[in-house]
The first five atom37 places (N, CA, C, CB, O) and aatype in JSON, in Angstrom:
{
  "aatype": [12, 6, 18, 0, 19, 6, 10, 9, 6, 10, 18, 17, 0, 15, 10, 10, 17, 16, 16, 14, 13, 2, 2, 18, 16, 16, 0, 16, 19, 7, 0, 0, 19, 16, 6, 10, 2, 0, 8, 11, 11, 13, 18, 0, 7, 14, 11, 2, 0, 0, 7, 2, 10, 16, 14, 8, 10, 10, 13, 1, 7, 14, 13, 19, 7, 6, 3, 12, 7, 14, 18, 19, 15, 5, 10, 10, 10, 10, 15, 0, 3, 13, 7, 0, 10, 0, 3],
  "atom_mask": [
    [1, 1, 1, 1, 1],
    [1, 1, 1, 1, 1],
    [1, 1, 1, 1, 1],
    [1, 1, 1, 1, 1],
    [1, 1, 1, 1, 1],
    [1, 1, 1, 1, 1],
    [1, 1, 1, 1, 1],
    [1, 1, 1, 1, 1],
    [1, 1, 1, 1, 1],
    [1, 1, 1, 1, 1],
    [1, 1, 1, 1, 1],
    [1, 1, 1, 1, 1],
    [1, 1, 1, 1, 1],
    [1, 1, 1, 1, 1],
    [1, 1, 1, 1, 1],
    [1, 1, 1, 1, 1],
    [1, 1, 1, 1, 1],
    [1, 1, 1, 1, 1],
    [1, 1, 1, 1, 1],
    [1, 1, 1, 1, 1],
    [1, 1, 1, 1, 1],
    [1, 1, 1, 1, 1],
    [1, 1, 1, 1, 1],
    [1, 1, 1, 1, 1],
    [1, 1, 1, 1, 1],
    [1, 1, 1, 1, 1],
    [1, 1, 1, 1, 1],
    [1, 1, 1, 1, 1],
    [1, 1, 1, 1, 1],
    [1, 1, 1, 0, 1],
    [1, 1, 1, 1, 1],
    [1, 1, 1, 1, 1],
    [1, 1, 1, 1, 1],
    [1, 1, 1, 1, 1],
    [1, 1, 1, 1, 1],
    [1, 1, 1, 1, 1],
    [1, 1, 1, 1, 1],
    [1, 1, 1, 1, 1],
    [1, 1, 1, 1, 1],
    [1, 1, 1, 1, 1],
    [1, 1, 1, 1, 1],
    [1, 1, 1, 1, 1],
    [1, 1, 1, 1, 1],
    [1, 1, 1, 1, 1],
    [1, 1, 1, 0, 1],
    [1, 1, 1, 1, 1],
    [1, 1, 1, 1, 1],
    [1, 1, 1, 1, 1],
    [1, 1, 1, 1, 1],
    [1, 1, 1, 1, 1],
    [1, 1, 1, 0, 1],
    [1, 1, 1, 1, 1],
    [1, 1, 1, 1, 1],
    [1, 1, 1, 1, 1],
    [1, 1, 1, 1, 1],
    [1, 1, 1, 1, 1],
    [1, 1, 1, 1, 1],
    [1, 1, 1, 1, 1],
    [1, 1, 1, 1, 1],
    [1, 1, 1, 1, 1],
    [1, 1, 1, 0, 1],
    [1, 1, 1, 1, 1],
    [1, 1, 1, 1, 1],
    [1, 1, 1, 1, 1],
    [1, 1, 1, 0, 1],
    [1, 1, 1, 1, 1],
    [1, 1, 1, 1, 1],
    [1, 1, 1, 1, 1],
    [1, 1, 1, 0, 1],
    [1, 1, 1, 1, 1],
    [1, 1, 1, 1, 1],
    [1, 1, 1, 1, 1],
    [1, 1, 1, 1, 1],
    [1, 1, 1, 1, 1],
    [1, 1, 1, 1, 1],
    [1, 1, 1, 1, 1],
    [1, 1, 1, 1, 1],
    [1, 1, 1, 1, 1],
    [1, 1, 1, 1, 1],
    [1, 1, 1, 1, 1],
    [1, 1, 1, 1, 1],
    [1, 1, 1, 1, 1],
    [1, 1, 1, 0, 1],
    [1, 1, 1, 1, 1],
    [1, 1, 1, 1, 1],
    [1, 1, 1, 1, 1],
    [1, 1, 1, 1, 1]
  ],
  "atom_positions": [
    [[0.83, -1.21, 0.0], [0.0, 0.0, 0.0], [0.86, 1.26, 0.0], [-0.94, 0.0, 1.22], [0.47, 2.29, -0.56]],
    [[2.04, 1.19, 0.63], [2.93, 2.36, 0.66], [3.31, 2.78, -0.76], [4.2, 2.04, 1.47], [3.38, 3.97, -1.07]],
    [[3.54, 1.79, -1.62], [3.91, 2.09, -3.01], [2.75, 2.77, -3.73], [4.3, 0.8, -3.75], [2.98, 3.69, -4.52]],
    [[1.54, 2.34, -3.48], [0.37, 2.95, -4.12], [0.22, 4.41, -3.7], [-0.91, 2.16, -3.76], [-0.09, 5.26, -4.52]],
    [[0.45, 4.69, -2.43], [0.35, 6.07, -1.94], [1.48, 6.92, -2.51], [0.38, 6.11, -0.39], [1.28, 8.1, -2.8]],
    [[2.65, 6.33, -2.68], [3.75, 7.05, -3.32], [3.39, 7.39, -4.77], [5.04, 6.21, -3.27], [3.72, 8.47, -5.24]],
    [[2.73, 6.48, -5.46], [2.29, 6.77, -6.83], [1.25, 7.89, -6.86], [1.71, 5.5, -7.48], [1.25, 8.71, -7.77]],
    [[0.36, 7.91, -5.86], [-0.61, 9.0, -5.77], [0.12, 10.33, -5.6], [-1.59, 8.77, -4.58], [-0.22, 11.32, -6.26]],
    [[1.12, 10.35, -4.73], [1.88, 11.57, -4.51], [2.6, 12.0, -5.79], [2.9, 11.37, -3.36], [2.63, 13.18, -6.12]],
    [[3.18, 11.05, -6.51], [3.87, 11.36, -7.76], [2.89, 11.88, -8.82], [4.6, 10.12, -8.29], [3.23, 12.76, -9.61]],
    [[1.68, 11.33, -8.83], [0.66, 11.83, -9.76], [0.37, 13.3, -9.46], [-0.65, 10.99, -9.65], [0.34, 14.13, -10.37]],
    [[0.15, 13.61, -8.18], [-0.13, 14.99, -7.82], [1.06, 15.9, -8.12], [-0.5, 15.09, -6.34], [0.87, 17.04, -8.57]],
    [[2.26, 15.43, -7.89], [3.45, 16.23, -8.18], [3.53, 16.54, -9.67], [4.73, 15.5, -7.72], [3.88, 17.66, -10.06]],
    [[3.21, 15.56, -10.51], [3.25, 15.8, -11.95], [2.14, 16.74, -12.39], [3.15, 14.48, -12.72], [2.3, 17.49, -13.36]],
    [[1.01, 16.7, -11.7], [-0.1, 17.6, -12.03], [0.18, 19.03, -11.57], [-1.39, 17.09, -11.4], [-0.27, 19.98, -12.21]],
    [[0.9, 19.18, -10.47], [1.12, 20.5, -9.88], [2.5, 21.08, -10.16], [0.91, 20.42, -8.4], [2.85, 22.11, -9.58]],
    [[3.29, 20.46, -11.02], [4.67, 20.9, -11.18], [4.81, 22.32, -11.69], [5.38, 19.98, -12.1], [5.86, 22.93, -11.48]],
    [[3.8, 22.87, -12.35], [3.89, 24.25, -12.84], [3.26, 25.26, -11.88], [3.22, 24.36, -14.19], [3.26, 26.46, -12.16]],
    [[2.72, 24.78, -10.76], [2.11, 25.68, -9.78], [3.2, 26.29, -8.9], [1.07, 24.91, -8.9], [3.94, 25.56, -8.24]],
    [[3.32, 27.62, -8.88], [4.32, 28.24, -8.02], [4.03, 27.93, -6.55], [4.34, 29.77, -8.25], [2.88, 27.83, -6.13]],
    [[5.09, 27.77, -5.77], [4.92, 27.41, -4.36], [4.1, 28.45, -3.59], [6.28, 27.26, -3.7], [3.4, 28.09, -2.64]],
    [[4.17, 29.72, -3.99], [3.38, 30.73, -3.28], [1.9, 30.66, -3.65], [3.91, 32.12, -3.57], [1.09, 31.41, -3.09]],
    [[1.52, 29.79, -4.59], [0.11, 29.56, -4.95], [-0.4, 28.24, -4.39], [-0.06, 29.59, -6.47], [-1.38, 27.69, -4.89]],
    [[0.25, 27.72, -3.36], [-0.15, 26.43, -2.81], [-1.39, 26.53, -1.93], [0.99, 25.84, -2.02], [-1.6, 25.7, -1.04]],
    [[-2.21, 27.53, -2.17], [-3.5, 27.64, -1.49], [-4.64, 27.36, -2.45], [-3.66, 29.04, -0.87], [-5.81, 27.56, -2.11]],
    [[-4.33, 26.89, -3.66], [-5.36, 26.64, -4.66], [-6.18, 25.39, -4.31], [-4.74, 26.48, -6.05], [-5.76, 24.58, -3.49]],
    [[-7.33, 25.26, -4.94], [-8.2, 24.11, -4.71], [-7.54, 22.81, -5.14], [-9.52, 24.29, -5.45], [-7.77, 21.77, -4.52]],
    [[-6.73, 22.86, -6.18], [-6.06, 21.64, -6.65], [-5.06, 21.15, -5.61], [-5.35, 21.89, -7.98], [-4.98, 19.95, -5.35]],
    [[-4.31, 22.05, -5.03], [-3.37, 21.67, -3.96], [-4.16, 21.12, -2.77], [-2.49, 22.89, -3.52], [-3.74, 20.15, -2.14]],
    [[-5.28, 21.74, -2.46], [-6.14, 21.24, -1.38], [-6.63, 19.83, -1.65], [0.0, 0.0, 0.0], [-6.71, 19.01, -0.73]],
    [[-6.96, 19.54, -2.91], [-7.41, 18.19, -3.27], [-6.28, 17.18, -3.08], [-7.91, 18.17, -4.72], [-6.51, 16.06, -2.62]],
    [[-5.06, 17.58, -3.45], [-3.91, 16.69, -3.26], [-3.69, 16.39, -1.78], [-2.63, 17.32, -3.87], [-3.48, 15.24, -1.4]],
    [[-3.74, 17.42, -0.96], [-3.56, 17.26, 0.49], [-4.66, 16.37, 1.07], [-3.55, 18.63, 1.2], [-4.39, 15.5, 1.89]],
    [[-5.9, 16.6, 0.65], [-7.03, 15.81, 1.14], [-6.87, 14.33, 0.78], [-8.35, 16.34, 0.58], [-7.08, 13.45, 1.61]],
    [[-6.49, 14.07, -0.47], [-6.34, 12.67, -0.89], [-5.19, 11.98, -0.16], [-6.11, 12.6, -2.4], [-5.33, 10.83, 0.27]],
    [[-4.07, 12.67, -0.01], [-2.95, 12.06, 0.7], [-3.24, 11.89, 2.18], [-1.69, 12.9, 0.51], [-2.79, 10.91, 2.79]],
    [[-3.99, 12.81, 2.78], [-4.39, 12.64, 4.18], [-5.33, 11.46, 4.35], [-5.06, 13.91, 4.69], [-5.36, 10.84, 5.42]],
    [[-6.1, 11.13, 3.33], [-6.98, 9.96, 3.4], [-6.18, 8.67, 3.49], [-7.91, 9.91, 2.17], [-6.69, 7.64, 3.92]],
    [[-4.9, 8.75, 3.09], [-4.02, 7.58, 3.13], [-2.83, 7.83, 4.05], [-3.52, 7.23, 1.71], [-1.76, 7.24, 3.85]],
    [[-2.99, 8.69, 5.05], [-1.85, 9.12, 5.86], [-1.16, 7.98, 6.62], [-2.29, 10.17, 6.83], [0.0, 8.1, 7.01]],
    [[-1.87, 6.9, 6.83], [-1.24, 5.75, 7.5], [-0.07, 5.23, 6.67], [-2.28, 4.62, 7.73], [0.91, 4.73, 7.22]],
    [[-0.17, 5.35, 5.36], [0.86, 4.83, 4.46], [1.7, 5.93, 3.81], [0.21, 3.98, 3.4], [2.59, 5.63, 3.02]],
    [[1.42, 7.18, 4.13], [2.15, 8.31, 3.54], [3.47, 8.5, 4.29], [1.3, 9.62, 3.58], [3.47, 8.66, 5.51]],
    [[4.58, 8.47, 3.55], [5.91, 8.53, 4.17], [6.46, 9.95, 4.3], [6.87, 7.71, 3.38], [7.5, 10.16, 4.93]],
    [[5.78, 10.92, 3.73], [6.28, 12.3, 3.77], [6.04, 12.93, 5.13], [0.0, 0.0, 0.0], [5.43, 12.33, 6.01]],
    [[6.54, 14.16, 5.3], [6.39, 14.84, 6.59], [4.95, 15.21, 6.89], [7.25, 16.09, 6.61], [4.16, 15.49, 5.99]],
    [[4.61, 15.19, 8.17], [3.27, 15.56, 8.64], [3.43, 16.53, 9.8], [2.45, 14.29, 9.09], [4.49, 16.62, 10.41]],
    [[2.37, 17.26, 10.09], [2.42, 18.21, 11.2], [2.26, 17.46, 12.53], [1.32, 19.29, 11.05], [2.18, 16.23, 12.55]],
    [[2.21, 18.2, 13.63], [2.12, 17.58, 14.96], [0.85, 16.76, 15.13], [2.18, 18.65, 16.03], [0.82, 15.83, 15.93]],
    [[-0.21, 17.1, 14.41], [-1.46, 16.35, 14.49], [-1.46, 15.12, 13.58], [-2.64, 17.26, 14.12], [-2.43, 14.37, 13.55]],
    [[-0.36, 14.91, 12.84], [-0.26, 13.76, 11.97], [-0.87, 13.95, 10.6], [0.0, 0.0, 0.0], [-1.17, 12.97, 9.91]],
    [[-1.06, 15.2, 10.2], [-1.68, 15.5, 8.9], [-0.7, 16.19, 7.96], [-2.92, 16.39, 9.09], [0.21, 16.89, 8.39]],
    [[-0.91, 15.96, 6.69], [-0.17, 16.68, 5.65], [-0.85, 18.03, 5.47], [-0.13, 15.87, 4.31], [-2.07, 18.13, 5.53]],
    [[-0.06, 19.07, 5.23], [-0.58, 20.41, 4.97], [0.02, 20.91, 3.65], [-0.26, 21.39, 6.15], [1.02, 20.35, 3.19]],
    [[-0.56, 21.94, 3.05], [0.05, 22.49, 1.82], [1.51, 22.91, 2.02], [-0.77, 23.69, 1.32], [2.32, 22.8, 1.1]],
    [[1.84, 23.39, 3.22], [3.23, 23.8, 3.51], [4.18, 22.61, 3.47], [3.3, 24.48, 4.9], [5.36, 22.77, 3.15]],
    [[3.7, 21.42, 3.79], [4.54, 20.23, 3.84], [4.49, 19.39, 2.57], [4.14, 19.37, 5.02], [5.27, 18.45, 2.41]],
    [[3.56, 19.72, 1.67], [3.38, 18.94, 0.45], [4.65, 18.91, -0.4], [2.21, 19.51, -0.37], [5.24, 19.96, -0.67]],
    [[5.05, 17.72, -0.81], [6.22, 17.46, -1.66], [7.55, 17.81, -0.99], [6.1, 18.25, -2.95], [8.55, 18.03, -1.68]],
    [[7.56, 17.86, 0.31], [8.83, 18.0, 1.04], [9.43, 16.61, 1.2], [8.62, 18.69, 2.43], [8.71, 15.61, 1.18]],
    [[10.71, 16.55, 1.35], [11.37, 15.26, 1.52], [11.09, 14.64, 2.87], [0.0, 0.0, 0.0], [10.61, 15.32, 3.79]],
    [[11.37, 13.37, 3.0], [11.1, 12.67, 4.26], [12.21, 12.81, 5.29], [10.87, 11.22, 3.99], [12.12, 12.22, 6.37]],
    [[13.25, 13.58, 4.99], [14.39, 13.66, 5.89], [14.24, 14.8, 6.88], [15.67, 13.82, 5.1], [13.54, 15.77, 6.61]],
    [[14.88, 14.68, 8.02], [14.82, 15.67, 9.09], [15.28, 17.03, 8.56], [15.68, 15.23, 10.3], [16.33, 17.13, 7.92]],
    [[14.5, 18.06, 8.84], [14.85, 19.42, 8.45], [14.35, 19.86, 7.09], [0.0, 0.0, 0.0], [14.41, 21.05, 6.78]],
    [[13.85, 18.95, 6.28], [13.4, 19.33, 4.94], [12.06, 20.06, 4.94], [13.3, 18.11, 4.08], [11.61, 20.54, 3.9]],
    [[11.43, 20.15, 6.1], [10.18, 20.88, 6.19], [10.4, 22.3, 6.73], [9.19, 20.13, 7.08], [9.43, 23.02, 6.98]],
    [[11.64, 22.68, 6.9], [11.97, 24.0, 7.45], [12.23, 24.98, 6.31], [13.2, 23.92, 8.39], [12.86, 24.63, 5.31]],
    [[11.74, 26.2, 6.46], [12.03, 27.25, 5.5], [11.3, 27.1, 4.18], [0.0, 0.0, 0.0], [10.49, 26.18, 4.0]],
    [[11.58, 28.0, 3.25], [10.9, 27.96, 1.95], [11.45, 26.85, 1.07], [11.05, 29.3, 1.23], [12.53, 26.32, 1.33]],
    [[10.69, 26.51, 0.04], [11.17, 25.57, -0.96], [12.33, 26.22, -1.7], [10.02, 25.15, -1.94], [12.28, 27.41, -2.01]],
    [[13.36, 25.46, -1.99], [14.51, 25.96, -2.75], [14.78, 24.96, -3.87], [15.77, 26.15, -1.83], [14.84, 23.75, -3.63]],
    [[14.93, 25.46, -5.06], [15.24, 24.6, -6.19], [16.63, 24.01, -6.03], [15.14, 25.37, -7.52], [17.57, 24.71, -5.64]],
    [[16.77, 22.72, -6.33], [18.09, 22.11, -6.26], [19.03, 22.76, -7.27], [17.99, 20.6, -6.52], [20.25, 22.64, -7.13]],
    [[18.5, 23.44, -8.28], [19.35, 24.12, -9.25], [20.01, 25.35, -8.65], [18.53, 24.52, -10.47], [21.01, 25.83, -9.2]],
    [[19.49, 25.87, -7.56], [20.08, 27.03, -6.91], [21.13, 26.64, -5.88], [19.01, 27.86, -6.25], [21.86, 27.51, -5.39]],
    [[21.23, 25.38, -5.55], [22.14, 24.94, -4.5], [23.55, 24.63, -5.0], [21.58, 23.73, -3.84], [24.51, 24.73, -4.24]],
    [[23.67, 24.27, -6.25], [24.97, 23.89, -6.81], [25.33, 24.79, -7.97], [24.96, 22.43, -7.26], [24.46, 25.22, -8.73]],
    [[26.62, 25.06, -8.11], [27.03, 25.87, -9.24], [26.9, 25.04, -10.52], [28.49, 26.38, -9.06], [26.96, 23.81, -10.48]],
    [[26.74, 25.72, -11.62], [26.55, 25.03, -12.9], [27.58, 25.56, -13.89], [25.09, 25.23, -13.46], [27.92, 26.74, -13.88]],
    [[28.06, 24.69, -14.72], [29.05, 25.07, -15.73], [28.47, 24.88, -17.13], [30.34, 24.23, -15.56], [28.97, 24.07, -17.9]],
    [[27.42, 25.63, -17.45], [26.82, 25.52, -18.77], [26.2, 26.85, -19.17], [25.77, 24.4, -18.81], [25.96, 27.71, -18.32]],
    [[25.95, 27.0, -20.45], [25.32, 28.22, -20.96], [26.13, 29.46, -20.64], [0.0, 0.0, 0.0], [27.35, 29.47, -20.8]],
    [[25.45, 30.51, -20.19], [26.08, 31.76, -19.89], [27.0, 31.68, -18.65], [25.03, 32.82, -19.68], [27.82, 32.56, -18.42]],
    [[26.84, 30.6, -17.86], [27.65, 30.45, -16.66], [28.95, 29.7, -16.91], [26.86, 29.75, -15.6], [29.77, 29.55, -15.99]],
    [[29.15, 29.23, -18.12], [30.36, 28.46, -18.44], [31.59, 29.35, -18.38], [30.25, 27.81, -19.83], [31.54, 30.54, -18.7]],
    [[32.68, 28.77, -17.96], [33.95, 29.51, -17.89], [34.53, 29.71, -19.26], [34.95, 28.8, -17.02], [35.59, 30.31, -19.39]]
  ]
}
């Protein structure tokens, strides 16, 4: 069942990938949170103190500290050597 819930999360991630993080109050994001909360027993992602997923925690990693602060693109964390940034 854990795998099925992971697939549900991946479906929602693919549906919401163009939604800016500051728009995570939309009805579609709410639907994703509601569906994943319906399966929270098998959901491996972060949850709040009450054991529920919230829009703030949606698509955060399962590791300690990944629910802190704003979302940051992995492309901003590492330097890149391509395009206009090439040496």
